[in-house]
C-alpha positions as CSV (number, residue, x, y, z in Angstrom):
1,M,44.2,193.8,164.8
2,P,46.3,193.6,161.6
3,H,45.8,190.5,159.6
4,H,49.4,189.4,159.8
5,Q,49.4,189.5,163.6
6,N,46.2,187.5,163.8
7,K,47.9,184.5,162.1
8,A,49.8,183.4,165.2
9,A,46.5,183.1,167.2
10,R,44.9,180.6,164.8
11,A,44.6,177.0,165.9
12,P,46.6,174.4,163.9
13,R,44.8,173.5,160.7
14,R,44.2,170.0,159.4
15,P,46.6,168.8,156.7
16,L,45.9,170.2,153.2
17,H,44.4,168.2,150.5
18,P,46.7,167.3,147.6
19,D,44.9,169.8,145.3
20,S,45.8,172.6,147.7
21,I,49.4,171.4,148.2
22,A,50.0,171.5,144.4
23,I,48.9,175.2,144.4
24,S,50.4,176.5,147.7
25,A,53.7,174.6,148.3
26,G,57.0,175.9,147.0
27,R,56.3,179.6,147.3
28,G,59.0,180.6,149.7
29,A,58.6,182.1,153.2
30,G,55.8,184.5,152.2
31,E,57.4,187.7,153.5
32,Y,55.8,191.0,152.6
33,G,57.0,192.2,149.2
34,D,58.1,188.7,148.0
35,P,56.9,187.6,144.5
36,L,53.9,185.3,144.7
37,N,55.7,182.8,142.4
38,V,59.3,181.8,142.7
39,P,60.9,183.7,139.8
40,L,62.9,182.2,137.0
41,V,66.6,182.2,138.1
42,L,69.1,181.7,135.4
43,A,72.3,181.2,137.2
44,S,75.0,178.5,137.4
45,N,77.0,180.1,140.2
46,Y,76.4,182.4,143.1
47,R,78.4,184.9,145.2
48,S,80.2,182.9,147.8
49,G,81.1,183.8,151.4
50,P,84.3,183.1,153.3
51,S,83.0,180.1,155.2
52,G,82.3,177.9,152.1
53,T,78.7,177.3,153.2
54,G,75.6,178.3,151.4
55,R,74.7,178.2,147.7
56,E,77.7,178.5,145.4
57,Y,77.2,176.3,142.4
58,S,73.9,175.0,141.1
59,R,75.0,171.4,140.3
60,D,76.3,171.0,143.8
61,D,74.0,173.2,145.9
62,G,70.7,173.3,143.9
63,A,68.8,176.4,142.6
64,P,65.8,178.3,143.9
65,G,63.5,176.9,141.2
66,W,64.6,173.3,141.9
67,E,63.9,173.7,145.6
68,A,60.4,175.1,144.9
69,L,59.4,172.2,142.6
70,E,60.9,169.7,145.1
71,S,58.8,171.2,147.9
72,V,55.7,170.7,145.9
73,L,56.4,167.1,144.7
74,G,57.7,166.1,148.1
75,G,54.6,167.5,149.7
76,L,52.3,165.6,147.3
77,E,54.0,162.3,147.9
78,G,54.7,162.6,151.6
79,G,58.5,162.7,151.3
80,A,61.4,164.7,150.0
81,A,62.0,165.1,146.3
82,V,65.1,165.3,144.1
83,A,64.5,166.9,140.7
84,F,66.3,165.5,137.6
85,S,66.7,166.5,134.0
86,S,64.2,163.9,132.8
87,G,62.2,161.0,134.0
88,M,64.8,158.6,132.7
89,A,67.5,160.5,134.5
90,A,65.6,159.9,137.7
91,A,65.1,156.2,136.9
92,A,68.8,155.8,136.1
93,A,69.8,157.5,139.3
94,V,67.7,155.1,141.3
95,L,69.0,152.0,139.4
96,D,72.5,153.2,139.8
97,L,72.2,152.9,143.6
98,M,72.5,149.1,143.0
99,P,75.9,147.4,143.4
100,V,77.5,145.3,140.7
101,G,75.8,141.9,140.6
102,A,72.5,143.1,142.0
103,R,69.3,141.3,141.0
104,I,66.5,143.5,139.8
105,V,62.8,142.5,139.4
106,A,60.8,144.6,137.0
107,P,57.6,144.4,135.0
108,T,57.7,142.9,131.5
109,G,55.4,145.7,130.5
110,C,57.1,148.7,132.0
111,Y,58.2,151.9,130.3
112,A,60.4,151.2,127.3
113,G,63.2,153.4,128.5
114,V,63.5,151.6,131.8
115,L,63.5,148.2,130.0
116,G,66.2,149.4,127.7
117,Y,68.3,150.7,130.7
118,L,67.9,147.4,132.5
119,A,68.9,145.4,129.4
120,D,72.0,147.5,128.9
121,G,73.0,147.0,132.5
122,Q,72.6,143.3,132.2
123,D,74.5,143.1,129.0
124,S,77.4,145.0,130.5
125,G,77.4,142.7,133.6
126,R,76.2,145.3,136.1
127,W,73.1,143.4,137.3
128,Q,70.7,140.6,136.5
129,R,67.1,141.5,135.7
130,Q,64.1,139.3,136.0
131,L,60.9,140.4,134.3
132,V,57.6,139.5,135.7
133,D,53.9,140.0,135.0
134,I,53.5,142.8,137.7
135,A,49.7,142.2,137.8
136,D,50.3,138.6,138.9
137,T,50.9,139.2,142.6
138,V,51.8,135.5,143.3
139,Q,54.4,135.5,140.6
140,T,55.9,138.8,141.6
141,V,56.0,138.1,145.3
142,A,57.8,134.8,144.6
143,A,60.4,136.7,142.5
144,T,61.2,139.1,145.3
145,A,63.1,136.3,147.1
146,G,66.8,137.2,146.7
147,A,66.1,140.5,144.9
148,D,68.0,143.7,145.6
149,L,65.5,146.0,144.0
150,V,61.9,145.5,142.9
151,W,60.6,148.0,140.3
152,I,56.9,148.5,140.2
153,E,55.1,150.5,137.5
154,T,51.3,150.8,138.0
155,P,49.3,151.3,136.0
156,T,51.8,150.1,133.4
157,N,52.6,151.8,130.1
158,P,50.9,151.1,127.8
159,L,48.9,148.0,128.9
160,L,47.4,149.6,131.9
161,D,48.0,146.6,134.1
162,V,47.7,147.3,137.9
163,A,50.0,145.9,140.5
164,D,49.1,145.3,144.2
165,I,51.6,147.7,145.6
166,R,51.1,146.9,149.3
167,A,51.4,143.1,148.8
168,I,54.5,143.3,146.6
169,A,56.2,146.0,148.7
170,G,55.6,144.0,151.9
171,A,57.2,140.8,150.4
172,A,60.1,142.7,148.9
173,R,61.0,144.6,152.0
174,S,60.8,141.4,154.0
175,A,63.3,140.0,151.6
176,G,65.6,143.0,152.1
177,A,64.9,144.6,148.6
178,L,64.5,148.2,147.8
179,V,61.1,149.0,146.4
180,V,60.6,151.6,143.7
181,V,57.3,152.7,142.1
182,D,57.0,154.6,138.9
183,N,53.9,156.8,139.7
184,T,53.8,158.7,136.4
185,F,50.5,157.4,135.1
186,A,48.7,157.5,138.4
187,T,50.1,160.8,139.5
188,S,50.6,161.8,143.2
189,L,47.0,163.1,143.2
190,R,45.6,159.6,142.8
191,Q,48.2,157.3,144.4
192,H,50.7,157.5,147.3
193,P,53.1,154.6,147.1
194,L,55.2,155.7,150.1
195,D,52.1,155.2,152.2
196,L,51.8,151.6,150.9
197,G,55.3,150.6,152.1
198,T,57.6,151.5,149.2
199,D,61.0,153.3,149.4
200,I,61.2,155.5,146.4
201,V,58.7,157.0,144.0
202,I,59.7,158.4,140.6
203,H,57.9,160.6,138.1
204,S,58.4,161.7,134.6
205,A,57.4,165.3,135.2
206,T,57.4,165.7,131.5
207,K,53.9,164.1,131.6
208,F,51.1,165.1,133.9
209,I,53.1,167.4,136.2
210,G,54.2,169.7,133.4
211,G,51.1,169.0,131.5
212,H,51.7,171.1,128.4
213,S,54.2,169.0,126.3
214,D,56.9,171.7,126.5
215,L,59.5,170.3,128.9
216,L,61.6,167.3,129.9
217,L,62.0,166.8,133.7
218,G,61.9,164.0,136.3
219,A,61.9,163.5,140.0
220,A,62.6,160.9,142.7
221,I,60.9,161.1,146.1
222,T,61.7,159.3,149.3
223,A,60.9,159.5,153.0
224,D,64.3,157.9,153.9
225,P,67.0,160.5,154.8
226,E,69.8,158.2,153.7
227,L,68.2,157.4,150.4
228,L,67.6,161.2,149.9
229,T,71.3,161.9,150.4
230,R,72.3,159.2,148.0
231,L,69.9,160.4,145.3
232,R,71.2,164.0,145.6
233,R,74.7,162.6,145.3
234,R,73.7,160.7,142.1
235,R,72.4,164.0,140.6
236,E,75.5,166.0,141.7
237,V,78.1,163.6,140.3
238,G,76.1,162.3,137.5
239,G,75.2,165.8,136.3
240,A,71.6,165.1,135.4
241,T,70.5,168.5,136.7
242,P,67.2,170.1,135.7
243,G,67.1,173.2,133.6
244,S,65.9,176.4,135.2
245,M,63.4,177.1,132.5
246,E,62.0,173.5,132.6
247,V,61.6,173.8,136.4
248,Y,59.8,177.1,136.0
249,L,57.4,175.6,133.5
250,A,56.8,172.5,135.6
251,L,56.0,174.6,138.6
252,R,53.5,176.5,136.6
253,G,52.1,173.2,135.3
254,V,51.7,171.5,138.6
255,R,49.6,174.4,139.9
256,T,46.8,173.3,137.6
257,M,47.4,169.6,137.6
258,A,44.3,168.8,139.7
259,L,42.0,170.7,137.4
260,R,43.5,169.2,134.3
261,L,43.5,165.7,135.7
262,R,39.9,166.0,136.8
263,Q,38.7,167.0,133.4
264,A,40.9,164.5,131.5
265,E,39.9,161.7,133.8
266,T,36.2,162.4,133.3
267,N,36.7,162.4,129.5
268,T,38.7,159.1,129.7
269,G,36.0,157.3,131.5
270,Q,33.4,158.3,129.0
271,L,35.5,157.5,126.0
272,A,36.4,154.1,127.5
273,Q,32.7,153.2,127.9
274,R,31.9,154.3,124.4
275,L,34.8,152.5,122.8
276,Q,33.6,149.2,124.4
277,E,30.4,149.5,122.3
278,L,32.2,149.8,118.9
279,P,32.3,146.5,116.9
280,E,35.7,147.6,115.4
281,V,37.3,147.7,118.9
282,T,38.3,144.2,120.2
283,R,39.4,145.3,123.7
284,V,39.5,148.4,125.9
285,R,42.1,148.6,128.7
286,Y,41.2,151.1,131.4
287,P,41.0,150.3,135.1
288,G,38.0,152.6,135.5
289,L,35.8,150.1,133.7
290,P,34.1,147.7,136.1
291,D,35.0,144.6,134.1
292,D,38.7,145.6,133.8
293,P,41.0,143.1,135.5
294,G,42.6,145.9,137.6
295,H,39.4,147.7,138.6
296,Q,39.0,146.4,142.1
297,R,42.8,146.8,142.8
298,T,42.7,150.3,141.5
299,R,39.8,151.2,143.7
300,A,41.7,149.9,146.7
301,Q,44.9,151.9,146.2
302,M,44.0,154.9,144.0
303,T,41.5,157.7,144.4
304,G,40.8,157.9,140.6
305,F,41.4,155.9,137.5
306,G,43.7,158.2,135.5
307,A,43.6,159.8,132.1
308,V,45.2,157.2,129.9
309,L,43.5,154.3,128.2
310,A,44.4,151.7,125.5
311,F,42.2,150.0,123.0
312,E,42.8,147.3,120.4
313,V,41.7,147.0,116.9
314,A,42.1,144.3,114.3
315,D,45.7,144.8,113.2
316,A,48.6,147.3,112.9
317,A,47.4,148.7,109.6
318,T,44.0,149.6,111.1
319,A,45.7,151.1,114.1
320,D,48.0,153.2,111.9
321,A,45.0,154.3,109.8
322,I,43.3,155.6,113.0
323,C,46.4,157.5,113.9
324,G,46.4,159.0,110.5
325,G,42.7,159.8,110.5
326,V,42.2,161.7,113.7
327,E,42.1,165.5,113.4
328,L,41.5,166.9,116.9
329,I,43.4,164.2,118.6
330,V,47.2,164.4,117.8
331,S,49.1,161.4,116.5
332,A,52.1,161.8,118.8
333,T,54.1,160.1,121.6
334,S,54.0,160.8,125.3
335,V,51.1,161.4,127.7
336,G,49.8,163.8,130.2
337,G,49.4,166.9,128.1
338,I,46.4,169.1,128.0
339,E,45.9,167.9,124.5
340,S,44.9,164.4,123.6
341,T,47.4,162.2,121.8
342,I,47.3,158.7,120.3
343,E,50.1,156.3,119.4
344,R,50.5,152.7,118.3
345,R,53.2,151.7,120.8
346,A,54.1,148.3,119.1
347,K,55.8,150.3,116.3
348,L,58.6,151.2,118.8
349,P,61.7,149.0,119.5
350,G,61.5,147.0,122.7
351,Q,57.7,146.9,122.6
352,E,57.3,143.3,121.2
353,H,55.0,142.4,124.2
354,V,52.4,145.0,123.0
355,P,49.7,143.8,120.7
356,P,50.2,145.2,117.1
357,G,46.8,146.7,117.0
358,L,46.9,148.4,120.4
359,L,46.6,152.2,120.5
360,R,47.5,154.2,123.6
361,L,45.2,157.2,124.1
362,S,46.3,160.0,126.5
363,V,43.1,161.9,127.0
364,G,43.3,165.7,127.4
365,C,40.9,168.5,128.3
366,E,39.0,169.0,125.1
367,H,35.3,168.7,125.1
368,V,34.4,165.0,125.2
369,E,31.9,165.1,122.4
370,D,34.5,166.6,120.1
371,L,37.0,163.9,121.1
372,W,34.4,161.2,120.5
373,D,33.3,162.5,117.1
374,D,37.0,162.6,116.0
375,L,37.8,159.1,117.3
376,R,34.6,157.4,116.1
377,Q,35.0,158.8,112.6
378,A,38.7,157.8,112.4
379,I,37.9,154.3,113.6
380,A,35.0,153.9,111.1
381,V,37.1,155.0,108.1
382,A,40.1,152.9,109.2
383,A,37.9,149.8,109.3
384,R,36.7,150.1,105.7
385,P,38.0,147.4,103.3
386,E,39.3,150.1,100.9
387,V,42.0,151.1,103.5
388,N,45.3,149.4,102.3
389,E,47.9,147.5,104.3
390,H,49.8,150.7,105.0
391,G,46.9,152.3,106.8
392,H,46.1,154.7,104.0
393,P,43.0,154.9,101.8
394,H,43.4,153.5,98.3
395,P,43.7,156.3,95.7
396,L,40.5,155.3,94.0
397,S,38.5,155.5,97.3
398,A,40.2,158.5,98.8
399,G,37.5,160.9,97.8
400,L,34.6,158.7,98.9
C-alpha cells in the first residue's frame, strides 16, 4: 500500500513534545510538491476576488510567513499567537487593551522598555502603575486587589527573580484582573504560563526564538478568542506588523531553539557553579543553583533553569573592566543568541534598582571551557589594583 494511503489507518498519536512542535509546526498542509519550508513572501498586497474575502492586504489580513510563525508559537504555548514587529510592540499592544484610568501592577525589576512604557502612560494620565517585588508573593497578591492588569515577568531581567505564577494569577483573576506573563527568559520550551492560569503570554522573539541576533520581532499568545481578536485588531490599526524577512529568520531560528537552549542551559549551570567559587564574585544569581532564592519555585513551574545568569562584583569600574576584558564573550546588549554576551545593566537609564557591579551574562553555545577561560581571565585582570576607576588598565601596567 502506498505510504500516503496508509496515513489514514494510523491510530491517533499522543501530543507532540515541545521540541517536535518547534520543528514540525507551521509548515503548511504538506501536499505533494509543496516546499518543506514556508518560503519568504515579499508582498504587501494580493490579488483580490469579487467577494472581498480572502487575503488582500498584509497589514489587515496577515501574510503566509506570519501565519507559519504564529502556528509554531501558538503550538508551543498552547494558544493562538499574534506576531508583532518587536517584543515591545507586543507589550504595547497588550497594555493598550487597558482603558483610561486602569490600574496596572508590574514588577519593579521587569524589562526596562516595559517600565518606560508604563511610566510614560502614567505621566500622560492613561493609567496608574504600582510596582512590586514580584518574587514576594504576599506583597504581589495583596496588590492585585483593585487591579485591572497584573504584569508578571519571570525570571526577571536582569535580576533573575522568580514569581509564583499560579498563586499570583489565581489572586489576580479572582480580583477581575487580566494576567500577562513575559516568558522571554524562560521560553515556551521551559515554562507554560497559560497552563498556570494566565491570560496572555508575550515574547521578544528577538531573543531565544530568533537565536542569532539578526532580527527584531515579538509575539503575544492567548487561549481566549476574544483577546485574540483584540490583539489582532491592535496590530492592524497600530501598524506594528512584522517584516517578512524577520519572520522568515525567526522561523528558521525556532527550529533549532531546543538544541540551542539545551547546550546554552548546560553551559550556564556550569558557569554559575564556577563563578560562585571565585573570591572576586560577591553573588551569583541563577535559579538553577540550589541555594538561589528562586530555585524551588523554578523547579515547580519550569522544566529547566534557562540560559541567562547574573553575577555581582565589587563595583561598576570592575564590572566595566570585565566587559572590556572578555574576548570570546561579546560585550553587547540583548540575550538569547547563539553567542555569549555580557552587559552591565546599571549603566542604562531606568535601571537604578540594579546593583552597579551586576553583570548579566547571556550564555551561548560555545564550548564551556573556552567560555570559562575567557571569563575567569577577565575577572582576574579586572580585580587587579592597577585597573583604574574607568575600568581600564593604567598605562604603566598595561603590558604586565
